C-alpha positions in Angstrom: -13.4 11.1 -10.8 -11.2 8.7 -8.9 -7.7 10.0 -8.2 -5.4 7.9 -6.0 -3.4 11.1 -5.2 -6.5 12.9 -3.9 -7.7 9.9 -2.1 -4.3 9.5 -0.4 -4.7 13.1 0.8 -8.2 12.3 2.2 -7.0 9.3 4.1 -3.9 11.1 5.4 -5.9 14.0 6.7 -8.7 11.9 8.2 -6.7 9.2 9.9 -3.8 11.6 10.7 -6.2 13.8 12.6 -7.4 10.9 14.6 -3.8 10.1 15.5 -3.0 13.7 16.5 -6.1 13.7 18.7 -5.0 10.4 20.3 -7.9 8.5 18.8 -5.9 6.0 16.8 -2.3 4.9 17.1 -0.2 4.8 13.9 0.0 1.0 14.2 -3.8 0.8 13.9 -4.0 2.3 10.3 -0.6 3.0 8.7 -0.9 -0.1 6.6 -3.9 1.4 4.8 -3.8 0.0 1.3 -4.4 3.5 -0.3 -0.8 4.3 0.6 0.7 1.3 -1.2 2.8 2.0 -4.2 3.5 5.6 -3.3 6.1 7.5 -1.2 5.1 10.6 0.7 7.9 13.0 1.3 7.9 16.2 3.3 10.3 19.1 2.5 11.2 22.5 3.6 10.7 25.1 0.9 14.0 26.9 1.7 16.8 24.8 0.3 14.4 22.0 -0.6 15.6 20.1 2.5 14.0 16.7 3.1 12.4 16.7 6.5 10.7 13.3 6.5 10.5 10.6 3.9 7.5 8.8 5.5 4.1 10.1 6.5 4.4 8.2 9.8 7.6 10.0 10.8 6.0 13.3 9.7 2.9 12.7 11.8 5.0 11.6 14.8 7.1 14.7 14.8 4.0 16.9 14.4 2.4 15.3 17.4 5.5 15.8 19.5 5.6 19.5 18.5 2.0 20.2 19.5 -0.1 19.7 16.3 -3.7 19.0 17.1 -5.3 18.2 13.7 -5.0 18.3 9.9 -7.4 19.7 7.3 -7.6 19.6 3.5 -8.2 22.8 1.5 -7.9 24.3 -2.0 -4.6 26.0 -2.2 -6.1 29.0 -4.0 -7.8 30.1 -0.8 -4.4 31.0 0.7 -3.2 33.1 -2.2 0.0 31.0 -2.7 1.6 30.8 -6.1 4.0 28.1 -7.3 7.7 29.1 -7.4 9.6 28.7 -10.7 11.0 25.3 -9.8 7.8 23.7 -8.5 4.3 23.2 -9.8 1.8 23.0 -6.9 -1.4 21.0 -7.2 -4.9 22.1 -6.4 -5.1 21.0 -2.8 -3.0 21.6 0.3 -2.9 20.0 3.8 -3.0 22.4 6.8 -1.4 21.4 10.1 -3.2 23.1 13.0 -1.4 24.1 16.2 -3.0 25.9 19.1 -1.6 29.3 18.2 -0.7 28.9 14.5 -1.1 26.8 11.4 1.2 25.5 8.6 0.3 25.2 5.0 1.8 22.2 3.2 1.4 22.3 -0.6 1.9 19.2 -2.6 3.3 19.3 -6.1 6.0 18.3 -8.6 9.5 19.6 -9.2 10.3 21.0 -12.6 13.3 19.4 -14.2 16.0 22.0 -14.5 17.6 20.3 -17.5 14.6 21.1 -19.5 16.1 24.5 -19.8 19.8 23.4 -20.0 21.8 25.9 -22.0 23.6 23.2 -24.1 20.3 21.7 -25.3 18.6 22.8 -28.5 15.1 24.4 -28.4 12.3 22.0 -27.4 11.0 21.9 -30.9 14.4 20.4 -32.0 14.8 18.0 -29.1 15.0 14.3 -29.8 12.0 12.4 -28.4 13.0 10.3 -25.3 10.8 7.6 -23.9 9.0 8.4 -20.6 10.0 5.9 -18.0 8.2 7.6 -15.1 5.0 5.7 -15.9 6.6 2.5 -14.7 7.8 4.0 -11.4 5.8 4.5 -8.2 4.1 7.7 -7.3 5.9 10.4 -5.2 3.7 12.9 -3.3 6.1 15.7 -2.3 4.8 18.2 0.3 6.5 21.5 0.9 5.8 23.7 4.0 5.1 26.8 2.1 3.8 29.1 4.9 3.2 29.4 8.6 0.6 31.8 9.8 -0.5 32.9 13.3 -3.9 32.4 14.8 -6.6 29.7 14.1 -8.0 28.6 10.8 -11.7 27.8 11.4 -13.1 24.6 9.8 -16.9 24.7 9.9 -18.7 21.4 10.6 -20.8 19.9 7.9 -24.5 19.4 8.2 -24.5 16.2 6.1 -28.3 15.9 5.9 -28.7 19.5 4.5 -25.8 19.0 2.1 -27.2 15.8 0.8 -30.6 17.5 0.1 -28.8 20.4 -1.7 -26.8 18.0 -3.9 -29.8 15.8 -4.6 -31.9 18.8 -5.7 -29.1 20.2 -7.9 -28.3 16.9 -9.7 -31.8 15.4 -9.5 -30.6 12.2 -8.0 -31.4 10.1 -4.9 -28.7 10.8 -2.2 -27.6 8.5 -0.8 -28.5 5.9 -3.4 -29.8 2.5 -2.6 -27.7 1.1 -5.4 -24.4 1.6 -3.5 -23.4 -0.7 -0.7 -24.5 0.4 2.7 -21.7 1.1 5.2 -18.2 2.6 4.8 -16.7 3.5 1.5 -14.0 1.1 0.5 -11.9 1.6 -2.6 -10.0 -1.0 -4.6 -6.3 -0.7 -3.7 -3.1 -2.3 -5.0 -3.0 -4.8 -2.1 -6.1 -7.0 -1.7 -4.8 -8.3 1.7 -7.4 -8.1 4.4 -5.0 -6.4 6.8 -4.7 -3.5 4.3 -8.5 -3.0 3.9 -9.7 0.2 5.5 -12.4 2.7 4.7 -11.2 5.7 2.7 -11.7 7.9 5.7 -12.6 7.3 9.3 -16.0 5.6 9.6 -18.7 5.3 12.3 -22.2 6.5 13.1 -21.3 10.1 12.9 -19.8 9.8 9.4 -22.0 7.1 7.9 -24.0 9.6 5.8 -20.8 11.2 4.5 -19.7 7.7 3.3 -23.0 7.2 1.6 -22.9 10.6 -0.1 -19.4 10.2 -1.5 -20.0 6.6 -2.6 -23.2 7.7 -4.5 -21.4 10.6 -6.2 -18.6 8.2 -7.3 -21.2 5.8 -8.7 -22.9 8.6 -10.6 -19.6 9.7 -12.0 -18.8 6.2 -13.2 -22.1 6.2 -15.2 -21.4 9.6 -16.5 -17.9 8.8 -17.6 -19.1 5.7 -19.4 -21.7 7.7 -21.3 -19.1 10.2 -22.4 -16.8 7.5 -23.7 -16.5 8.0 -27.5 -16.7 4.2 -28.0 -20.1 4.1 -26.4 -22.2 5.1 -29.4 -25.6 4.2 -27.9 -25.2 6.4 -24.8 -27.7 9.1 -23.9 -25.0 11.7 -24.7 -24.3 10.3 -28.2 -28.0 10.0 -29.0 -28.9 13.5 -27.7 -29.2 16.6 -29.8 -26.9 19.7 -29.3 -29.0 21.2 -26.5 -29.4 17.8 -24.8 -25.6 17.1 -25.0 -25.0 20.6 -23.5 -27.2 19.8 -20.6 -25.4 16.5 -19.9 -22.0 18.2 -20.1 -23.2 20.9 -17.7 -24.6 18.2 -15.3 -21.2 16.5 -15.4 -19.4 19.7 -14.5 -21.7 20.2 -11.5 -21.2 16.6 -10.5 -17.4 17.0 -10.6 -17.6 20.2 -8.5 -19.8 18.5 -5.9 -17.4 15.5 -5.7 -14.5 17.9 -5.0 -16.4 19.7 -2.3 -17.6 16.5 -0.6 -14.0 15.1 -0.7 -12.8 18.1 1.3 -15.6 17.8 3.8 -15.1 14.0 4.2 -11.4 14.5 4.9 -12.1 17.3 7.5 -14.9 15.4 9.3 -13.4 14.7 12.7 -16.5 14.2 14.9 -16.2 10.4 14.5 -13.8 8.3 16.5 -13.1 4.9 15.0 -12.6 1.9 17.2 -9.0 0.6 17.0 -8.8 -2.8 15.3 -12.3 -2.5 13.8 -10.9 -2.7 10.2 -7.9 -4.6 8.9 -6.8 -7.4 11.1 -5.6 -7.2 14.7 -2.0 -6.3 15.1 -1.0 -9.8 16.1 -2.4 -11.1 12.8 -0.6 -8.6 10.6 2.6 -9.5 8.8 5.7 -8.9 11.0 8.0 -6.0 10.2 11.0 -7.2 8.2 14.1 -7.5 10.4 17.1 -5.4 9.5 19.8 -7.2 7.6 22.7 -8.4 9.7 26.3 -8.1 8.5 27.9 -11.4 7.5 30.6 -12.9 9.7 34.2 -12.4 8.5 35.7 -15.3 6.4 38.2 -16.1 9.2 35.3 -16.7 11.7 33.4 -18.9 9.3 36.6 -20.9 8.6 37.2 -21.3 12.4 33.6 -22.4 13.0 33.7 -25.0 10.1 37.0 -26.3 11.5 35.6 -26.8 14.9 32.4 -28.5 13.6 34.5 -30.9 11.4 36.7 -31.8 14.4 33.7 -32.4 16.5 32.2 -34.8 14.0 35.5 -36.7 13.7 36.0 -36.9 17.5 32.5 -38.2 18.3 31.0 -40.4 15.6 27.2 -40.8 15.8 25.5 -43.9 17.1 23.7 -44.4 13.8 27.0 -45.0 12.1 27.9 -48.0 14.4 24.4 -49.4 14.0 24.8 -49.5 10.2 28.1 -51.4 10.6 26.6 -54.0 12.9 23.7 -54.5 10.6 26.0 -55.1 7.7 27.9 -57.8 9.6 24.7 -59.6 10.6 23.4 -59.5 7.0 26.8 -60.9 5.7 26.7 -63.7 8.2 23.1 -64.7 7.2 24.2 -64.8 3.6 27.0 -67.1 4.3 24.7 -69.5 6.2 22.3 -69.5 3.4 25.0 -70.3 0.8 26.3 -73.2 2.8 22.8 -74.6 3.5 21.7 -74.4 -0.1 24.9 -75.3 -2.0 23.5 -78.6 -3.2 20.4 -76.8 -4.6 22.5 -74.4 -6.6 23.9 -77.3 -8.6 20.5 -78.2 -9.9 19.0 -74.7 -10.0 21.7 -72.1 -10.6 19.2 -69.2 -10.8 18.6 -69.6 -7.0 21.9 -67.7 -6.5 19.9 -64.5 -7.0 18.0 -65.0 -3.8 20.9 -64.6 -1.4 22.2 -61.6 -3.4 19.0 -59.7 -2.8 19.8 -58.5 0.8 23.2 -57.2 -0.5 21.5 -55.3 -3.3 18.9 -53.7 -1.0 21.7 -52.7 1.4 23.7 -51.0 -1.3 20.6 -49.2 -2.5 19.7 -47.8 0.9 23.3 -46.7 1.4 23.4 -44.8 -1.9 20.1 -43.1 -1.2 
């Protein structure tokens, strides 16, 4: 039951809360690989105005305006319905202030042209290819409501919750088959500086990581058993009653995963040490420098003219050394020719020997 969209929400709420509580700077975690390949945009519901096109800017403004934490919830608990032009998803992020809280729903805009008056009914529409699958994800958040007072977020007793889930699903929780330590998920960038736990990790949240990692592992096994191509799975070999039990177990597993994901995102008792994961800031890739405008053509021409004049006015020492060497070699060749003239009469092929320095000189000059 992996969903990069949901996992981006978990990381945003967990690490964002640490930032708002001055536990982590943005520079310590904003390169989290879970955010790669996606844009997070934050909008005002009235007029659909774009407030921030980056979660770092959104968090920075929230901190400056007095926000103290984030939390993740099911949108249904707030009784908010999707407007006609939007389709909200199941979960919402809540921004907590000292005297109020804001509800930010995430969803997708409905294309208005799907109901264009000049288009035929959908049943008669030509079939167009879908190019959205090749583009990056866009998580659009809308501030759908602001309410006075405090929204209480109860702390999780992870030991009691683990016992309840283990009893319901009849599994060991956490399982010894999952790696000990924080939960890391595969992300689009394998670079070490982008490798962070899904949510903030440490002694206070170690059991939370183990519980969610075990549930993810169990769901992977369940999903493989339910695959129609897996003809030898327990589900395919079971009778009708047995298959019904497996399906019911899978639904309970999915429900527990959803509940644990919310609790992991909202766990804020753990403060993570800056620089513990990823690489130190000095080892991270440098930010790309903004492009500089090119110099006008007139300036480039003037610079080239000055450089050319400088080269003509002050020839390099290497150029004179090459000329002196040429004169010396030529003199040596003349001496050799005079000294060995009587030999050339008997052995003409010896004329090749004095020509060798000339050939070598021309070769070096051409190269």
